[in-house]
N, C-alpha and C positions, 0 to 999 in steps of 0.2 A: 367490121363491115366497111367496105369502101364507099366513097361518095356515089360511084356508079351504081353499086348494089342498092343504095338507098333510093336513088332516082328511079331505078327500075321498079322497086317495090311500091313507090309512091304512084307511078303511072299505072301499075297493075291494080292497086287499090282504087284509083280513080276510075279505071275502066270497069271494074266490078260494080262500083257505085253507080256509074252511068247506066250500066245494063239494068241494075235493080230499079233505079229511078225511072228509066224509060218503060220498063215492064210494068212497074206499079201504076204509072199513069195510064198506059194503054189498057192493061187488064181491067182496071177499075172503071174506065170510061166505056170500053167496048166489049168486054168479056174476055175470058181467058182463051177459050177455043177459037174466038174470032181473030185473035192476034197471033200471027206466026212468028217463028224465031227470026226469020229474015227481016221482018218489020222491026222487031226489037233491036236487032243488030244495026239496022240503018238509023233508027232513032237515037241509039246510044253512040253512034259513030265509032264502032269498034270493028275489028276484023273478026271474021267468023271463027278463026282459030283462037282468038282471045276469048270470045264468048264461050266456046266449048272448053277452054282451059278452066274457066270459073264455074261453068254449069254444064256437066256432061250431057244433060238432057233438058228438055223444056220442063218436065216434071220437077227436076231439081231446081230450076228457076222459080217455078210456081211455089214450091215448098219454101224457098228462101224469101220470096215476096210475102207469103202468108206469115212466116215467122217474124219478119220485120213488122208486119201489121200487128201481130200479137204483142211484140215488144213495145210498140207505140201505145197500144191500148193499156197495157200494164202501167205505163208511165202516166197516162192521163187519168186513169180511174183509181188512183191511190186514195184509199179511204181517209177522210178527215172528219174530225168531230170528237166530242168528249165521250160519247157512249157508242156502243156497237150499233144501235139503231140510227144515230146521227151519221155514223160512218157509212151504213148501208144507203141512207138517203143521199149522202154526198156522192157515192158511186153512181147512183141513178141520175143525180143532177148532172154529173159529168157526161153521162151517156146522152141524156136529153139535150144538153148543149151541143154535143157533137152532131147528133142527128138533125138538129135544126140549123146547122151551119151551112155556109155556102158550098155548093158542089157535092153535097151528100147524095150518093147514089146507091144507098143500101149498104148493108154490112158486107165487107169483103169476104167474110167467112161463109155467110149464107149464100152469097153470090157464087163463090167457088164450090160450095157443096152441091149447088144445083147443077154445076157442070161436071162434077165428079161423083156420081151416085154410088159407086162401090165403096162401102165403108172400110174395106181392106186396102184401098189405094193409099200410097204414101201421102198424097195431098190431103186426103181425108184424115189421116192420122195426125197431121199438123192441126187441122181444124178441131179434131177431138181433143187434142192436148190443150188447146186454147180454151175450149168449153169446160174441160175438167178443171183447169186453173180457175176460171171464173166461178164455177160452182164451189170450188174449194174456198175461195175468198169469202163468199157469202156464207157457206157452212161454218167457217171458223168464226166469223163475226156473230153469227146466230148462236153458236156454242158459247162464245164469250158473254153473250147476253143471257145465258142460262136457259135457252130454249131447248126443251127435250126433243122437239121435232125438227132439229136443225137441218138434217139432210133433206127432208121432204119440203120444208119451207124454202130452202135454197133452190131446190128444183122448181118450185113455183115462181121464184124470183127470176130464174133463168128464162122461164117461159115468158114472163113479163118483159124481160129485156129483148127477147126475140120479137115480140109484138111491137115493142117500141121502135126497133130499127126498121121493121117493115113499114110501120106507120110513117116514120120519117122519110122513107123513100116514096111511098105511094100517095100519101095524103098531103105532104108538104105543109104541115100545120105551123101555125105561128108559134114562136118561142114560148110565150107566156102560157098559151093554151096547152102545149105539150108538157111543159114543166109542171103546171098545176095538176094535170091529169096523172102524170107519173107519180108525183108526190102522194096524191090521194090513193092511187092503186097500191103503192108500196106500203103506205100507212095501213091500209086495209088488210094487206097480207100479213103485216106484222102484228095487227090487233088480235 
């Protein structure tokens, strides 16, 4: 590979990155349908042809944005602790911390699902895959804890997580209040 090829690849990568960064910021702040492709292109400072080279459609961009969100959540919610129960609590502690953080405006997946109501839509498939992953993490931890009702309890914990991210957006609770409430709720579900 020549130096010119390397430079072109680096620029292409940075253009894709700029588009994803601009889209992520705009989609999260204003809503997906409220932000047009031309606005993303302008914010990312890329040519229209460059945008469409990386993302053939806006839905492809939305899917890539949500996949990045999923990847970030997977990195932040890694279970820690000595027991499966402690690991589950650590996952919810991480979610509680995130929802109380600055600039939290709801869950990107819940927000996107509200804008894409058709469960067969490709964007909703990204959302469903993320939710299945999260349910699977909880199910596996519950199974490791020897719980015979792991699938159902994991579903209850997913519902709790959904409530937590909505609360973080709508109620803007204090960190300590939310953390205490989440720990109590998870502990009760696990009891």
